[in-house]
PDB file with one MODEL, atoms N, CA, C and O in Angstrom:
MODEL        1
ATOM      1  N   MET A   1       0.830  -1.173   0.000  1.00  0.00           N
ATOM      2  CA  MET A   1       0.000   0.000   0.000  1.00  0.00           C
ATOM      3  C   MET A   1       0.878   1.241   0.000  1.00  0.00           C
ATOM      4  O   MET A   1       2.064   1.168   0.319  1.00  0.00           O
ATOM      5  N   GLU A   2       0.300   2.372  -0.355  1.00  0.00           N
ATOM      6  CA  GLU A   2       1.051   3.627  -0.343  1.00  0.00           C
ATOM      7  C   GLU A   2       0.593   4.493   0.815  1.00  0.00           C
ATOM      8  O   GLU A   2      -0.545   4.397   1.275  1.00  0.00           O
ATOM      9  N   GLY A   3       1.487   5.327   1.269  1.00  0.00           N
ATOM     10  CA  GLY A   3       1.171   6.281   2.322  1.00  0.00           C
ATOM     11  C   GLY A   3       2.135   7.443   2.245  1.00  0.00           C
ATOM     12  O   GLY A   3       3.039   7.470   1.411  1.00  0.00           O
ATOM     13  N   LYS A   4       1.924   8.415   3.141  1.00  0.00           N
ATOM     14  CA  LYS A   4       2.811   9.580   3.210  1.00  0.00           C
ATOM     15  C   LYS A   4       3.446   9.651   4.587  1.00  0.00           C
ATOM     16  O   LYS A   4       2.832   9.310   5.598  1.00  0.00           O
ATOM     17  N   ILE A   5       4.685  10.102   4.597  1.00  0.00           N
ATOM     18  CA  ILE A   5       5.384  10.284   5.869  1.00  0.00           C
ATOM     19  C   ILE A   5       4.726  11.450   6.611  1.00  0.00           C
ATOM     20  O   ILE A   5       4.673  12.574   6.110  1.00  0.00           O
ATOM     21  N   LYS A   6       4.231  11.161   7.804  1.00  0.00           N
ATOM     22  CA  LYS A   6       3.603  12.200   8.633  1.00  0.00           C
ATOM     23  C   LYS A   6       4.656  12.864   9.514  1.00  0.00           C
ATOM     24  O   LYS A   6       4.664  14.083   9.689  1.00  0.00           O
ATOM     25  N   SER A   7       5.541  12.042  10.062  1.00  0.00           N
ATOM     26  CA  SER A   7       6.628  12.557  10.900  1.00  0.00           C
ATOM     27  C   SER A   7       7.759  11.544  10.862  1.00  0.00           C
ATOM     28  O   SER A   7       7.532  10.346  10.693  1.00  0.00           O
ATOM     29  N   TYR A   8       8.986  12.042  11.021  1.00  0.00           N
ATOM     30  CA  TYR A   8      10.141  11.151  11.070  1.00  0.00           C
ATOM     31  C   TYR A   8      11.279  11.867  11.775  1.00  0.00           C
ATOM     32  O   TYR A   8      11.640  12.983  11.402  1.00  0.00           O
ATOM     33  N   ASP A   9      11.844  11.232  12.793  1.00  0.00           N
ATOM     34  CA  ASP A   9      12.959  11.782  13.560  1.00  0.00           C
ATOM     35  C   ASP A   9      14.220  11.034  13.141  1.00  0.00           C
ATOM     36  O   ASP A   9      14.447   9.898  13.558  1.00  0.00           O
ATOM     37  N   ASN A  10      15.040  11.684  12.312  1.00  0.00           N
ATOM     38  CA  ASN A  10      16.270  11.048  11.814  1.00  0.00           C
ATOM     39  C   ASN A  10      17.193  10.598  12.939  1.00  0.00           C
ATOM     40  O   ASN A  10      17.801   9.531  12.852  1.00  0.00           O
ATOM     41  N   SER A  11      17.299  11.389  13.980  1.00  0.00           N
ATOM     42  CA  SER A  11      18.245  11.060  15.051  1.00  0.00           C
ATOM     43  C   SER A  11      17.791   9.848  15.867  1.00  0.00           C
ATOM     44  O   SER A  11      18.622   9.135  16.429  1.00  0.00           O
ATOM     45  N   ARG A  12      16.488   9.615  15.934  1.00  0.00           N
ATOM     46  CA  ARG A  12      15.980   8.478  16.709  1.00  0.00           C
ATOM     47  C   ARG A  12      15.549   7.308  15.827  1.00  0.00           C
ATOM     48  O   ARG A  12      15.383   6.191  16.317  1.00  0.00           O
ATOM     49  N   GLY A  13      15.367   7.560  14.528  1.00  0.00           N
ATOM     50  CA  GLY A  13      15.079   6.484  13.583  1.00  0.00           C
ATOM     51  C   GLY A  13      13.653   5.976  13.559  1.00  0.00           C
ATOM     52  O   GLY A  13      13.416   4.825  13.191  1.00  0.00           O
ATOM     53  N   PHE A  14      12.690   6.815  13.947  1.00  0.00           N
ATOM     54  CA  PHE A  14      11.310   6.371  13.860  1.00  0.00           C
ATOM     55  C   PHE A  14      10.377   7.527  13.552  1.00  0.00           C
ATOM     56  O   PHE A  14      10.757   8.694  13.632  1.00  0.00           O
ATOM     57  N   GLY A  15       9.146   7.178  13.197  1.00  0.00           N
ATOM     58  CA  GLY A  15       8.139   8.181  12.885  1.00  0.00           C
ATOM     59  C   GLY A  15       6.824   7.505  12.545  1.00  0.00           C
ATOM     60  O   GLY A  15       6.568   6.377  12.964  1.00  0.00           O
ATOM     61  N   TYR A  16       5.981   8.211  11.772  1.00  0.00           N
ATOM     62  CA  TYR A  16       4.668   7.691  11.412  1.00  0.00           C
ATOM     63  C   TYR A  16       4.374   7.932   9.944  1.00  0.00           C
ATOM     64  O   TYR A  16       4.778   8.938   9.360  1.00  0.00           O
ATOM     65  N   ILE A  17       3.659   6.979   9.366  1.00  0.00           N
ATOM     66  CA  ILE A  17       3.162   7.069   8.000  1.00  0.00           C
ATOM     67  C   ILE A  17       1.642   7.153   8.100  1.00  0.00           C
ATOM     68  O   ILE A  17       1.043   6.494   8.950  1.00  0.00           O
ATOM     69  N   VAL A  18       1.012   7.956   7.243  1.00  0.00           N
ATOM     70  CA  VAL A  18      -0.443   7.993   7.160  1.00  0.00           C
ATOM     71  C   VAL A  18      -0.848   7.047   6.033  1.00  0.00           C
ATOM     72  O   VAL A  18      -0.432   7.223   4.888  1.00  0.00           O
ATOM     73  N   ASP A  19      -1.665   6.040   6.364  1.00  0.00           N
ATOM     74  CA  ASP A  19      -2.095   5.074   5.351  1.00  0.00           C
ATOM     75  C   ASP A  19      -3.267   5.643   4.537  1.00  0.00           C
ATOM     76  O   ASP A  19      -3.764   6.721   4.862  1.00  0.00           O
ATOM     77  N   PRO A  20      -3.717   4.942   3.487  1.00  0.00           N
ATOM     78  CA  PRO A  20      -4.791   5.461   2.639  1.00  0.00           C
ATOM     79  C   PRO A  20      -6.111   5.745   3.372  1.00  0.00           C
ATOM     80  O   PRO A  20      -6.910   6.563   2.917  1.00  0.00           O
ATOM     81  N   GLU A  21      -6.335   5.072   4.501  1.00  0.00           N
ATOM     82  CA  GLU A  21      -7.553   5.304   5.281  1.00  0.00           C
ATOM     83  C   GLU A  21      -7.406   6.457   6.274  1.00  0.00           C
ATOM     84  O   GLU A  21      -8.360   6.797   6.974  1.00  0.00           O
ATOM     85  N   GLY A  22      -6.214   7.060   6.338  1.00  0.00           N
ATOM     86  CA  GLY A  22      -5.981   8.173   7.243  1.00  0.00           C
ATOM     87  C   GLY A  22      -5.462   7.773   8.613  1.00  0.00           C
ATOM     88  O   GLY A  22      -5.370   8.614   9.508  1.00  0.00           O
ATOM     89  N   ASN A  23      -5.119   6.497   8.791  1.00  0.00           N
ATOM     90  CA  ASN A  23      -4.598   6.013  10.074  1.00  0.00           C
ATOM     91  C   ASN A  23      -3.091   6.210  10.157  1.00  0.00           C
ATOM     92  O   ASN A  23      -2.388   6.110   9.151  1.00  0.00           O
ATOM     93  N   ASP A  24      -2.600   6.487  11.353  1.00  0.00           N
ATOM     94  CA  ASP A  24      -1.164   6.583  11.593  1.00  0.00           C
ATOM     95  C   ASP A  24      -0.593   5.185  11.788  1.00  0.00           C
ATOM     96  O   ASP A  24      -1.131   4.385  12.554  1.00  0.00           O
ATOM     97  N   VAL A  25       0.509   4.898  11.083  1.00  0.00           N
ATOM     98  CA  VAL A  25       1.181   3.610  11.196  1.00  0.00           C
ATOM     99  C   VAL A  25       2.619   3.879  11.623  1.00  0.00           C
ATOM    100  O   VAL A  25       3.345   4.619  10.959  1.00  0.00           O
ATOM    101  N   PHE A  26       3.025   3.274  12.738  1.00  0.00           N
ATOM    102  CA  PHE A  26       4.387   3.449  13.254  1.00  0.00           C
ATOM    103  C   PHE A  26       5.395   2.923  12.244  1.00  0.00           C
ATOM    104  O   PHE A  26       5.168   1.886  11.620  1.00  0.00           O
ATOM    105  N   MET A  27       6.498   3.626  12.081  1.00  0.00           N
ATOM    106  CA  MET A  27       7.589   3.159  11.231  1.00  0.00           C
ATOM    107  C   MET A  27       8.907   3.270  11.989  1.00  0.00           C
ATOM    108  O   MET A  27       9.093   4.172  12.805  1.00  0.00           O
ATOM    109  N   HIS A  28       9.812   2.344  11.711  1.00  0.00           N
ATOM    110  CA  HIS A  28      11.138   2.344  12.328  1.00  0.00           C
ATOM    111  C   HIS A  28      12.167   2.195  11.211  1.00  0.00           C
ATOM    112  O   HIS A  28      11.896   1.585  10.177  1.00  0.00           O
ATOM    113  N   ILE A  29      13.330   2.753  11.434  1.00  0.00           N
ATOM    114  CA  ILE A  29      14.405   2.735  10.438  1.00  0.00           C
ATOM    115  C   ILE A  29      14.729   1.316   9.960  1.00  0.00           C
ATOM    116  O   ILE A  29      15.143   1.134   8.815  1.00  0.00           O
ATOM    117  N   THR A  30      14.549   0.322  10.810  1.00  0.00           N
ATOM    118  CA  THR A  30      14.850  -1.056  10.428  1.00  0.00           C
ATOM    119  C   THR A  30      13.864  -1.603   9.396  1.00  0.00           C
ATOM    120  O   THR A  30      14.133  -2.639   8.788  1.00  0.00           O
ATOM    121  N   GLY A  31      12.732  -0.935   9.186  1.00  0.00           N
ATOM    122  CA  GLY A  31      11.753  -1.378   8.208  1.00  0.00           C
ATOM    123  C   GLY A  31      11.981  -0.825   6.822  1.00  0.00           C
ATOM    124  O   GLY A  31      11.263  -1.185   5.889  1.00  0.00           O
ATOM    125  N   ILE A  32      12.976   0.053   6.663  1.00  0.00           N
ATOM    126  CA  ILE A  32      13.238   0.689   5.372  1.00  0.00           C
ATOM    127  C   ILE A  32      14.118  -0.241   4.539  1.00  0.00           C
ATOM    128  O   ILE A  32      15.209  -0.622   4.963  1.00  0.00           O
ATOM    129  N   ILE A  33      13.627  -0.605   3.338  1.00  0.00           N
ATOM    130  CA  ILE A  33      14.397  -1.517   2.497  1.00  0.00           C
ATOM    131  C   ILE A  33      14.965  -0.848   1.251  1.00  0.00           C
ATOM    132  O   ILE A  33      15.823  -1.428   0.585  1.00  0.00           O
ATOM    133  N   SER A  34      14.506   0.358   0.921  1.00  0.00           N
ATOM    134  CA  SER A  34      15.105   1.084  -0.201  1.00  0.00           C
ATOM    135  C   SER A  34      15.081   2.572   0.090  1.00  0.00           C
ATOM    136  O   SER A  34      14.211   3.071   0.802  1.00  0.00           O
ATOM    137  N   GLY A  35      16.045   3.263  -0.470  1.00  0.00           N
ATOM    138  CA  GLY A  35      16.176   4.688  -0.194  1.00  0.00           C
ATOM    139  C   GLY A  35      17.160   4.911   0.940  1.00  0.00           C
ATOM    140  O   GLY A  35      17.615   3.963   1.580  1.00  0.00           O
ATOM    141  N   THR A  36      17.476   6.144   1.178  1.00  0.00           N
ATOM    142  CA  THR A  36      18.403   6.506   2.244  1.00  0.00           C
ATOM    143  C   THR A  36      17.605   7.007   3.445  1.00  0.00           C
ATOM    144  O   THR A  36      16.938   8.037   3.345  1.00  0.00           O
ATOM    145  N   PRO A  37      17.655   6.306   4.577  1.00  0.00           N
ATOM    146  CA  PRO A  37      16.871   6.716   5.735  1.00  0.00           C
ATOM    147  C   PRO A  37      17.053   8.181   6.129  1.00  0.00           C
ATOM    148  O   PRO A  37      16.093   8.837   6.534  1.00  0.00           O
ATOM    149  N   LYS A  38      18.276   8.697   6.013  1.00  0.00           N
ATOM    150  CA  LYS A  38      18.522  10.091   6.398  1.00  0.00           C
ATOM    151  C   LYS A  38      17.854  11.081   5.439  1.00  0.00           C
ATOM    152  O   LYS A  38      17.687  12.252   5.779  1.00  0.00           O
ATOM    153  N   ALA A  39      17.469  10.619   4.238  1.00  0.00           N
ATOM    154  CA  ALA A  39      16.858  11.498   3.245  1.00  0.00           C
ATOM    155  C   ALA A  39      15.336  11.564   3.375  1.00  0.00           C
ATOM    156  O   ALA A  39      14.704  12.357   2.677  1.00  0.00           O
ATOM    157  N   ILE A  40      14.739  10.768   4.235  1.00  0.00           N
ATOM    158  CA  ILE A  40      13.288  10.758   4.390  1.00  0.00           C
ATOM    159  C   ILE A  40      12.818  12.088   4.956  1.00  0.00           C
ATOM    160  O   ILE A  40      13.384  12.608   5.918  1.00  0.00           O
ATOM    161  N   GLN A  41      11.773  12.625   4.341  1.00  0.00           N
ATOM    162  CA  GLN A  41      11.212  13.905   4.777  1.00  0.00           C
ATOM    163  C   GLN A  41       9.705  13.786   4.902  1.00  0.00           C
ATOM    164  O   GLN A  41       9.084  12.939   4.261  1.00  0.00           O
ATOM    165  N   VAL A  42       9.123  14.638   5.731  1.00  0.00           N
ATOM    166  CA  VAL A  42       7.674  14.711   5.877  1.00  0.00           C
ATOM    167  C   VAL A  42       7.068  14.997   4.510  1.00  0.00           C
ATOM    168  O   VAL A  42       7.535  15.872   3.781  1.00  0.00           O
ATOM    169  N   GLY A  43       6.022  14.248   4.171  1.00  0.00           N
ATOM    170  CA  GLY A  43       5.336  14.422   2.902  1.00  0.00           C
ATOM    171  C   GLY A  43       5.789  13.456   1.822  1.00  0.00           C
ATOM    172  O   GLY A  43       5.121  13.334   0.795  1.00  0.00           O
ATOM    173  N   ASP A  44       6.913  12.760   2.023  1.00  0.00           N
ATOM    174  CA  ASP A  44       7.367  11.775   1.038  1.00  0.00           C
ATOM    175  C   ASP A  44       6.341  10.656   0.907  1.00  0.00           C
ATOM    176  O   ASP A  44       5.745  10.227   1.895  1.00  0.00           O
ATOM    177  N   VAL A  45       6.144  10.191  -0.322  1.00  0.00           N
ATOM    178  CA  VAL A  45       5.260   9.051  -0.573  1.00  0.00           C
ATOM    179  C   VAL A  45       6.092   7.777  -0.485  1.00  0.00           C
ATOM    180  O   VAL A  45       7.176   7.682  -1.061  1.00  0.00           O
ATOM    181  N   VAL A  46       5.562   6.803   0.246  1.00  0.00           N
ATOM    182  CA  VAL A  46       6.248   5.525   0.418  1.00  0.00           C
ATOM    183  C   VAL A  46       5.302   4.367   0.144  1.00  0.00           C
ATOM    184  O   VAL A  46       4.083   4.492   0.265  1.00  0.00           O
ATOM    185  N   LYS A  47       5.887   3.245  -0.226  1.00  0.00           N
ATOM    186  CA  LYS A  47       5.145   1.988  -0.330  1.00  0.00           C
ATOM    187  C   LYS A  47       5.566   1.147   0.866  1.00  0.00           C
ATOM    188  O   LYS A  47       6.736   1.140   1.249  1.00  0.00           O
ATOM    189  N   PHE A  48       4.602   0.437   1.456  1.00  0.00           N
ATOM    190  CA  PHE A  48       4.897  -0.371   2.639  1.00  0.00           C
ATOM    191  C   PHE A  48       3.816  -1.423   2.834  1.00  0.00           C
ATOM    192  O   PHE A  48       2.773  -1.396   2.180  1.00  0.00           O
ATOM    193  N   VAL A  49       4.082  -2.334   3.733  1.00  0.00           N
ATOM    194  CA  VAL A  49       3.081  -3.302   4.170  1.00  0.00           C
ATOM    195  C   VAL A  49       2.900  -3.137   5.674  1.00  0.00           C
ATOM    196  O   VAL A  49       3.835  -2.786   6.395  1.00  0.00           O
ATOM    197  N   LYS A  50       1.679  -3.397   6.129  1.00  0.00           N
ATOM    198  CA  LYS A  50       1.423  -3.372   7.567  1.00  0.00           C
ATOM    199  C   LYS A  50       1.774  -4.732   8.136  1.00  0.00           C
ATOM    200  O   LYS A  50       1.352  -5.764   7.612  1.00  0.00           O
ATOM    201  N   ALA A  51       2.540  -4.730   9.200  1.00  0.00           N
ATOM    202  CA  ALA A  51       2.929  -5.970   9.870  1.00  0.00           C
ATOM    203  C   ALA A  51       2.553  -5.875  11.343  1.00  0.00           C
ATOM    204  O   ALA A  51       2.595  -4.792  11.928  1.00  0.00           O
ATOM    205  N   LYS A  52       2.198  -6.970  11.925  1.00  0.00           N
ATOM    206  CA  LYS A  52       1.849  -7.000  13.342  1.00  0.00           C
ATOM    207  C   LYS A  52       3.112  -6.827  14.168  1.00  0.00           C
ATOM    208  O   LYS A  52       4.046  -7.621  14.060  1.00  0.00           O
ATOM    209  N   GLY A  53       3.137  -5.787  14.993  1.00  0.00           N
ATOM    210  CA  GLY A  53       4.276  -5.532  15.862  1.00  0.00           C
ATOM    211  C   GLY A  53       3.922  -5.806  17.314  1.00  0.00           C
ATOM    212  O   GLY A  53       2.845  -6.325  17.608  1.00  0.00           O
ATOM    213  N   GLU A  54       4.812  -5.465  18.208  1.00  0.00           N
ATOM    214  CA  GLU A  54       4.591  -5.703  19.634  1.00  0.00           C
ATOM    215  C   GLU A  54       3.420  -4.907  20.191  1.00  0.00           C
ATOM    216  O   GLU A  54       2.731  -5.361  21.105  1.00  0.00           O
ATOM    217  N   GLN A  55       3.194  -3.706  19.635  1.00  0.00           N
ATOM    218  CA  GLN A  55       2.132  -2.846  20.156  1.00  0.00           C
ATOM    219  C   GLN A  55       1.134  -2.461  19.066  1.00  0.00           C
ATOM    220  O   GLN A  55       0.685  -1.316  19.010  1.00  0.00           O
ATOM    221  N   GLY A  56       0.793  -3.400  18.214  1.00  0.00           N
ATOM    222  CA  GLY A  56      -0.144  -3.130  17.128  1.00  0.00           C
ATOM    223  C   GLY A  56       0.570  -3.199  15.790  1.00  0.00           C
ATOM    224  O   GLY A  56       1.650  -3.778  15.672  1.00  0.00           O
ATOM    225  N   PHE A  57      -0.048  -2.600  14.791  1.00  0.00           N
ATOM    226  CA  PHE A  57       0.530  -2.643  13.452  1.00  0.00           C
ATOM    227  C   PHE A  57       1.659  -1.635  13.299  1.00  0.00           C
ATOM    228  O   PHE A  57       1.652  -0.569  13.914  1.00  0.00           O
ATOM    229  N   GLN A  58       2.628  -1.995  12.467  1.00  0.00           N
ATOM    230  CA  GLN A  58       3.705  -1.083  12.127  1.00  0.00           C
ATOM    231  C   GLN A  58       4.072  -1.310  10.666  1.00  0.00           C
ATOM    232  O   GLN A  58       3.745  -2.345  10.086  1.00  0.00           O
ATOM    233  N   ALA A  59       4.748  -0.341  10.084  1.00  0.00           N
ATOM    234  CA  ALA A  59       5.139  -0.427   8.680  1.00  0.00           C
ATOM    235  C   ALA A  59       6.367  -1.317   8.526  1.00  0.00           C
ATOM    236  O   ALA A  59       7.288  -1.275   9.342  1.00  0.00           O
ATOM    237  N   ALA A  60       6.363  -2.120   7.470  1.00  0.00           N
ATOM    238  CA  ALA A  60       7.498  -2.972   7.125  1.00  0.00           C
ATOM    239  C   ALA A  60       7.721  -2.879   5.630  1.00  0.00           C
ATOM    240  O   ALA A  60       6.833  -2.458   4.888  1.00  0.00           O
ATOM    241  N   LYS A  61       8.912  -3.272   5.184  1.00  0.00           N
ATOM    242  CA  LYS A  61       9.258  -3.239   3.761  1.00  0.00           C
ATOM    243  C   LYS A  61       8.959  -1.868   3.154  1.00  0.00           C
ATOM    244  O   LYS A  61       8.314  -1.759   2.111  1.00  0.00           O
ATOM    245  N   ILE A  62       9.438  -0.838   3.826  1.00  0.00           N
ATOM    246  CA  ILE A  62       9.192   0.552   3.408  1.00  0.00           C
ATOM    247  C   ILE A  62      10.123   0.913   2.243  1.00  0.00           C
ATOM    248  O   ILE A  62      11.338   0.729   2.316  1.00  0.00           O
ATOM    249  N   GLU A  63       9.523   1.427   1.179  1.00  0.00           N
ATOM    250  CA  GLU A  63      10.275   1.859  -0.004  1.00  0.00           C
ATOM    251  C   GLU A  63       9.842   3.260  -0.384  1.00  0.00           C
ATOM    252  O   GLU A  63       8.647   3.542  -0.471  1.00  0.00           O
ATOM    253  N   LEU A  64      10.810   4.143  -0.611  1.00  0.00           N
ATOM    254  CA  LEU A  64      10.478   5.473  -1.101  1.00  0.00           C
ATOM    255  C   LEU A  64       9.945   5.352  -2.522  1.00  0.00           C
ATOM    256  O   LEU A  64      10.526   4.650  -3.350  1.00  0.00           O
ATOM    257  N   ALA A  65       8.850   6.031  -2.802  1.00  0.00           N
ATOM    258  CA  ALA A  65       8.198   5.918  -4.115  1.00  0.00           C
ATOM    259  C   ALA A  65       8.529   7.135  -4.990  1.00  0.00           C
ATOM    260  O   ALA A  65       7.647   7.696  -5.639  1.00  0.00           O
ATOM    261  N   ARG A  66       9.789   7.533  -5.002  1.00  0.00           N
ATOM    262  CA  ARG A  66      10.181   8.716  -5.774  1.00  0.00           C
ATOM    263  C   ARG A  66      10.392   8.390  -7.210  1.00  0.00           C
ATOM    264  O   ARG A  66      10.726   9.273  -8.000  1.00  0.00           O
TER     265      ARG A  66
ENDMDL
END
């Protein structure tokens, strides 16, 4: 699915993606499989899958859709 980066803290390596339904999905630097993590900015479009994490769903297999 596609979403947009809502927030991302480069120094801490995590943030949130807004999915197509408008829900916030947690993302972590370890879920990024393409692109440069330090280059991620608010508003970037990404492709990802929702995966079950320890505290609910989180983004996995995150790819920048540039």
